[in-house]
N, C-alpha and C positions, 0 to 999 in steps of 0.2 A: 415212756417206755412201751414198746410194742408187746402185745400179749403173744406168748408162744402158740404155735399151731395146735399143739396138744390141748392146751386150755381152751382155745377157740372152738375146737371140735367138740369138746365136752360141753361147752356153753350152747353150741348148736344142738347137741343131743338133748340137753335140758329143755330147750325151746321146743324141739320137735316132740319130745315126750309129753310136754304140757299140752301142746296142740292136739296130739293124739288122744290124750285123756279127755279133753273137752269134746272132741268130735265123737269119741266113743260114748260119752254120756248122752250126747244128742241122739246118736243112733239108738241107744238103749231106750231112751224116753220117747222118741218121736217117730221111729221107723218101725213099721209093722212088717215083720219077716214072716212070710207064709210057711206053714208047716204042712206037708214036707216042702223043703226048699226046692223051687223049680228054677230051671235055667232062664225062663222068661222074666223072672223077678229082676235079674241083673240088667235087663233092658229097660226097666221102669225108672221113672224119675225119682221115686222114693229110694232107689238103691244107690244114688249118687253119693250120699254121705257115707254109706257103708263101703263103697268102693274106694272113696278117698281115705277112709279109715284103714282099710286093708293096704292100700298103696303106701300110705305114710308109715304104717307098721313095717313094711318091707324096707323102706328107706331107713328107719330107725335101726333095724337089724343089720343092714349093710354098714351103716355108720358105726354101729357097735363093734363089728369085726375090725374096721379100720382103726378105731380107738384102741382096741385090744392089741393089734399088731404094732401100733405106735408105742404102746406101753412095753411090749416085748423088746422093741428096738432100744428103748431108753434103759431097760434093764432093772428098773426099780421093782423089786419083788412085790411090794405091797400094791403098787399101781397095777401090776399084772394080775394079782389076785382079785382086786376089786373090779377091774374092768372085765375080767372073766366072769365073775359073779353077776355083774350088771348084764352082760350079754346073755348069760343063762336065764336070768329073770325075764329078759325081753322075749327070748324064745319060749319060755314057759307061758308068758302072757299070750303069745301068738297061738300056741297050742290050745290054751284055754278058750281063746276066741273062736278057733275053728271048731272045737267041740261044741261050744255054745251055739254056733251058727248051724251046724249040720246035725245036731243031736237034740232037737226039740227046745232050744233056748232055755235050758235049765238056769235059773238065776244064780246058782252057786258058781257056775263058770264065768258069769259076768263079774261076780265078786272076786274070783281068782284073778281075772284080768286086772282089776283095780289093785289088788294086793301086790301082784307081781310088778305093776307099774311103780308102786311106792317103793318096793325093794330095789328095783333097777335105778330109780331116781336117786335113792339114798346111797346106793353103791357108787354112783358117779361122784358123790360129794367128796370122798376121800382123795381120789386122784386129782381132782380140781384144786382142793386145798393144798395138797402137796406141790402142785405145779405153781400155784400162786405164791406159796411160801418160799419155794426155790427162787422164784423171780424176785421177790422182795429181798432175799438174802444176798443176791448177786449184784 
């Protein structure tokens, strides 16, 4: 039995979120971000991981919007609620990351990114479980 597109997109989102988390940890531990942040930093080889992290984060956000609209089209209120929360948590993580990057690398904002990742990841569990449950029952 083929997995529905909605479930496949959520599984893709899980995968991208995990990759995003690992790259973020690598950036946090191994990339030195100068303070104040200068434009020339983004042309350096040490910025590649950071730029991949930012780009992947944008992809996660776009996919989050797509998943939310798919939930809206399906009409399941719980899925709509959980995918909306997940997207909000992704945006909150992105905002925390930008504040971390441009405001002195305060470790609290790195923690906020990680916590919002956990919330977003967890919020996607419910619609995935609902989708799989629906597939099994049909």
